[in-house]
C-alpha positions, 0 to 999 in steps of 0.5 A, a space after each residue: 538636676 538635669 531638667 533641660 537635658 530631660 526636656 530635650 530628650 522628651 521633645 525629641 521622643 515626643 515627635 517620633 512615630 510609634 514605628 517606622 512608616 512602611 510604604 511597601 506592599 503588605 507582603 514586603 511589610 511582613 518581612 520588615 522589622 518595626 522599630 519602636 521610637 523609644 526603643 531606637 533611642 534607648 538602643 542608640 544611647 547604649 550602642 553609642 557608649 559601647 562602641 565609643 566608650 563615652 556617653 552621648 552628648 545631649 546638648 541642644 545642638 547635638 539633639 537637633 543634629 540627631 533629630 534630623 537623622 532619627 526622623 529620616 530613618 523613621 520616615 517621620 514627616 517632622 523630617 521636612 521641618 528640621 532646621 538643619 535640613 537645607 531644603 533651600 538647596 535640595 528638595 527633601 525626599 525620603 527617596 534620596 540619601 543624605 549628604 551631611 555637611 558640618 565642622 569637625 567633631 560634631 558626631 557625623 562619623 560617630 552617629 553613623 557607626 552606631 546606626 550601622 550596628 543597630 541596623 545590621 539586622 533590619 534589611 531595609 535599613 542595613 548599610 555598609 560603612 566605608 571611609 573615602 580614604 579606605 576606598 582609595 587605599 583598597 583600590 591601590 591594592 588591587 592587583 588586576 582589572 578584575 580586582 578593580 571591577 570587584 571593588 566597584 561592584 561591591 560599592 554598588 550595594 543597596 545602601 552605602 555610607 561613605 565617610 569624609 568625602 573630599 578628604 581623600 587623594 586620587 588613587 594611583 594604580 597604573 594611572 590616576 583615578 578618582 575612586 569616590 567620583 566613580 563610585 558616586 557616579 555608578 550609584 547615581 546611575 543605578 539609583 542606589 541610596 547613599 549616605 555621606 559626610 564632609 567637612 566645611 571647605 570654608 572658614 565661614 562654614 558655608 554649606 553652599 560654597 562647600 557643595 560648589 567646592 565638591 563640584 570642583 573636586 569631583 566634576 560637573 557630572 557629579 555636582 549636578 547629581 548631588 541635588 538628585 541624590 541627596 538631602 542636604 543636612 547641615 550639622 551645627 554646634 561646637 566640636 566635642 573633641 
């Protein structure tokens, strides 16, 4: 019997709207792909298994962590009621991106790899997946100032996901550069929506202290902008690893 598991999934689906809310003019809406809530869930499960080679964990913590992401991408008002949306830290808005804070092994990276694939053919949701460490490595491979500029211009795409910020080192390429700080600042300056994740920086798993530590790492100009750029999401639970 899987009664509890079925109830969790049913609860998740029952709150989802029948389709994504479109707030754009009619001529724009006609070019958008409408996602049925149940279809999105089903394809998420199948895609998760296909790329990760394992079934999606569906315990209560995992469901709650997924809920907030589904509600956000579906632009469902239940997003604003999610327990792990830290509206005490940053005022929530669908116009903001996502900063997801949590412990190791809670699915932050795995979930976004799945969403990247699912949203590839949906223009208004399509995003590119990067890791913070790979961006640093790519910068260090740049041979010319033009190469460096091209890297930063590529990071000015409409939607971008940066995995595991604060885990990367400073880049060294004829001088030290904090690549992630520069990318985040440019994206803020150009009003581009960003999704990103980071792990707690404290043993007591404090989201507020983690944000302060990010501010120390990337500087005051970025810290002040975090609250304008991001909905702050806190993933809960124990590691799947």
